[in-house]
C-alpha positions in Angstrom: -72.0 59.7 -160.4 -68.5 59.5 -161.8 -67.5 62.7 -160.0 -68.7 61.3 -156.7 -66.6 58.1 -157.2 -63.5 60.2 -158.0 -64.0 62.2 -154.9 -64.4 59.2 -152.7 -61.4 57.6 -154.3 -59.3 60.6 -153.4 -60.2 60.6 -149.8 -57.9 58.5 -147.6 -58.9 55.9 -145.0 -57.8 58.3 -142.3 -60.2 61.0 -143.5 -63.1 58.6 -143.5 -62.1 57.3 -140.0 -61.9 60.9 -138.8 -65.3 61.8 -140.1 -66.8 58.7 -138.6 -65.1 59.3 -135.3 -66.5 62.9 -135.2 -70.0 61.6 -135.8 -69.7 59.0 -133.2 -68.3 61.4 -130.7 -71.1 63.8 -131.3 -73.7 61.0 -130.9 -72.0 60.0 -127.7 -72.2 63.5 -126.2 -75.8 63.8 -127.2 -76.6 60.5 -125.6 -74.9 61.6 -122.4 -76.6 64.9 -122.2 -80.0 63.4 -122.9 -79.5 60.6 -120.2 -78.3 63.3 -117.7 -81.4 65.3 -118.4 -83.5 62.2 -117.7 -81.7 61.4 -114.5 -81.9 65.0 -113.1 -85.7 65.0 -113.9 -86.1 61.6 -112.1 -87.4 59.8 -115.2 -85.0 56.9 -114.8 -85.8 56.0 -111.1 -88.1 53.1 -112.0 -85.6 51.6 -114.4 -82.8 52.1 -111.9 -84.5 50.5 -109.1 -85.7 47.5 -111.0 -82.2 46.7 -112.4 -80.4 47.2 -109.2 -82.9 45.0 -107.3 -82.4 42.3 -109.9 -78.9 41.8 -108.6 -80.0 41.1 -105.1 -82.0 38.3 -103.6 -85.7 39.2 -103.2 -85.7 37.3 -99.9 -83.0 39.5 -98.4 -81.7 42.5 -100.2 -78.5 42.5 -98.1 -77.3 39.5 -100.2 -76.4 39.8 -103.9 -77.5 37.1 -106.2 -75.2 34.0 -106.8 -72.9 32.0 -104.6 -70.6 33.7 -102.0 -67.5 33.4 -104.2 -69.1 35.6 -106.9 -69.1 38.6 -104.6 -65.4 38.0 -104.1 -64.9 38.0 -107.8 -66.9 41.1 -108.3 -64.8 42.9 -105.6 -61.6 41.9 -107.6 -63.1 43.0 -110.9 -64.2 46.4 -109.5 -60.7 47.0 -108.3 -59.5 46.9 -111.9 -61.4 50.1 -112.4 -60.1 51.8 -109.3 -57.7 54.7 -109.0 -54.7 52.5 -108.0 -54.9 50.0 -110.8 -55.7 52.3 -113.6 -53.2 54.9 -112.3 -50.4 52.2 -112.2 -51.4 51.1 -115.6 -51.2 54.6 -117.0 -47.9 55.3 -115.4 -46.4 52.0 -116.7 -47.7 52.8 -120.3 -46.2 56.3 -120.2 -42.9 55.0 -118.9 -42.7 52.4 -121.7 -43.6 54.9 -124.4 -41.0 57.4 -123.0 -38.3 54.8 -122.9 -39.2 53.7 -126.5 -38.5 57.3 -127.5 -42.1 58.0 -128.3 -42.2 61.1 -126.3 -45.2 62.7 -127.8 -47.4 59.6 -127.4 -46.2 59.3 -123.8 -47.3 62.9 -123.2 -50.6 62.3 -124.9 -51.4 59.3 -122.6 -50.2 61.3 -119.6 -52.5 64.1 -120.4 -55.6 62.5 -122.0 -56.3 60.0 -119.1 -55.9 62.4 -116.1 -58.0 64.9 -118.1 -60.7 62.3 -118.2 -60.5 61.7 -114.5 -60.9 65.5 -114.0 -63.9 65.6 -116.2 -65.5 62.8 -114.1 -64.9 64.7 -110.9 -66.5 67.9 -112.5 -69.5 66.0 -113.6 -70.0 64.4 -110.2 -69.7 67.7 -108.5 -72.1 69.4 -110.8 -74.8 66.7 -110.8 -74.3 65.5 -107.2 -76.5 62.4 -107.4 -76.8 60.3 -104.1 -75.6 56.8 -104.1 -78.3 54.0 -104.1 -79.9 53.5 -100.7 -82.2 50.7 -101.4 -79.5 48.0 -101.1 -76.5 47.8 -98.8 -73.1 48.8 -100.4 -70.8 45.7 -100.6 -67.7 47.8 -101.1 -66.6 51.4 -100.2 -67.8 54.2 -102.3 -67.1 57.9 -102.0 -68.2 61.1 -103.8 -71.5 61.4 -105.7 -72.8 58.8 -108.0 -73.3 60.1 -111.5 -71.5 59.2 -113.7 -69.7 56.1 -112.4 -66.1 56.9 -112.0 -65.1 53.2 -112.3 -67.2 52.8 -115.4 -66.0 55.9 -117.1 -62.3 55.7 -116.2 -62.2 52.0 -117.2 -63.5 53.0 -120.6 -61.1 55.8 -120.9 -58.0 53.9 -119.9 -58.8 50.4 -121.4 -60.0 51.8 -124.7 -57.2 54.4 -125.2 -54.4 52.0 -124.3 -56.1 49.1 -126.1 -56.5 51.2 -129.3 -52.9 52.4 -129.1 -51.7 48.8 -128.5 -53.7 47.6 -131.5 -51.7 50.0 -133.7 -48.5 47.9 -133.0 -49.6 45.1 -135.2 -50.9 44.7 -138.7 -52.7 41.4 -137.9 -56.5 42.2 -137.9 -57.1 39.2 -135.6 -54.8 40.5 -133.0 -56.3 44.0 -133.3 -59.7 42.6 -132.8 -58.6 40.5 -129.9 -57.0 43.5 -128.1 -60.0 45.7 -128.6 -62.5 43.0 -127.5 -60.5 42.6 -124.2 -60.6 46.4 -123.8 -64.4 46.5 -124.2 -64.9 43.3 -122.1 -62.9 44.7 -119.1 -64.8 48.0 -119.3 -68.2 46.1 -119.3 -67.2 43.9 -116.5 -66.1 46.7 -114.2 -69.3 48.5 -114.8 -71.5 45.4 -114.0 -69.5 44.8 -110.9 -70.5 48.3 -109.6 -74.1 47.3 -110.0 -73.5 43.9 -108.4 -71.9 45.6 -105.3 -74.8 48.0 -105.0 -72.7 51.2 -105.2 -74.2 52.7 -108.4 -77.5 53.1 -110.2 -77.6 51.4 -113.6 -77.9 54.8 -115.3 -74.6 55.9 -113.4 -72.8 53.1 -115.2 -74.4 53.5 -118.5 -73.5 57.3 -118.5 -70.1 56.4 -117.4 -69.7 54.1 -120.3 -71.0 56.6 -122.7 -68.9 59.5 -121.7 -65.8 57.4 -121.0 -65.9 55.9 -124.5 -66.7 59.3 -126.0 -63.7 60.9 -124.2 -61.5 58.1 -125.4 -62.7 58.5 -128.9 -62.1 62.3 -128.8 -58.7 61.8 -127.4 -57.9 59.2 -130.0 -59.1 61.5 -132.8 -56.8 64.2 -131.5 -53.8 61.8 -131.5 -54.5 60.6 -135.1 -55.1 64.1 -136.4 -52.3 66.0 -134.7 -49.8 63.7 -133.1 -49.4 60.4 -135.1 -48.7 62.2 -138.3 -45.7 64.0 -136.7 -44.2 61.0 -135.0 
């Protein structure tokens, strides 16, 4: 027992966080592959239809639930997960880091986020799931449906940038505040895709899972190989 305590005492917090991150990333990949298998086999169709229809009036499926202004709000929220907004945010972050003489971190952001976008495109092309056809689309949507690009890339960008921003302070309350906003924005973007009828629920769930997993893997690489050399 004493030897075990001595070993644990010698291990740094970074080592613990690395091990936990590897476990979480592995679980994320496993969950994504399992969900993808279920989607391809058609096992999620009943769940997808029930949840998607819940966001629309039973009297007329052409109208989403809630007042008219809510649809406008959802369009604005979904734009936060679009290529333009996330791209500008990424470029702005890279520029700030480069000007701050944090060149390695700037390159990390410039590589990890576009790589996540490439992964999303590859997954969409491989699975080729059609968009929902049981409700009208309240906004434009291109490419295949699975996994949701908005949900995935919101998770990638907001979680990576949020985690890096939280490292700039030692105040735990501020760290939690930043990370909570990162998670909240990611969730809201995903929900907006369901509300607007352009994704099945499992598209969004898969996007959240693989996006968060990619962000976790990227941050693990940063902590392990980049942060220690800055």
